[in-house]
N, C-alpha and C positions, 0 to 999 in steps of 0.2 A: 247932424252934419248937413250942410246945405249942398245942393247940386244944381248946376246950371248947365244945360245942353248948349254947346257952342260948336257948330259944324266947321268953323274956321280954325279953331284952336288945336293945341297938341295936348294930349293927355298923358301924363307920366305916372306909372303905377309902380310902386316900390314895396318890397317886403319889409317887414320890421328890421331885420339886420342891415338891409340896404339903406334904409332911412337912417338908421343910427350911424352908419358909416358916412353918409352924406353930411349929416349934421356935425360930426366930429372931424370932417375934412380928411377922411381915410378912405381906403378902398378895401374891396373884399375880393379875394381871388376865387376863381371857379372852384378850386379844391375846397375852400372854405365854405362856399355855398353848398356844395355836395355833401359835405360833412354835417352841415346844419340840418339839411334835409333828411339825411339818413338817421341822424340822432332823434329828430322828431318822429320819424316813422317807427323807430324802435320804442320810443315812449308810448306811442299808441299801442303797439303789440303788447308791451308789458302791462298796460292798463287792462287789456282784454284777458291776458293770462292771470290776472289777480282775481278773477271771478271764477269761482268754483261752483259747479252746478252738480247736485246729487239727485238721482232718481231712485227712489226706494219702493219695492214692491211689498205690499202687505195685504193680509186678508182681514176683513172685518164682517161679522155675520155671514161668513161663507161667501162673501162677495169680494173680488180682487179690486184693489185701488192702488194708485201710485201717488207717492208724495215727492214733490219737486221742491227742492230748496236751493237757493242761490246764496253763496257766501262771498262777500266781497273783502279782500285783504288777506 
């Protein structure tokens, strides 16, 4: 993507849903934007919750050690 600094111009920044609405000549209500952001946040939290970490203590040759395993999904 090319970028050119222009101090006299105006820069418009749009999110993906906003760009889609502009291209389809529709609008997005504030409620829809909030819903989209909350849903995205829940997806991030869900992805983190899918990782299970197990810490297991065992002894080997009379020495303590821990086994750390992570399971995704």
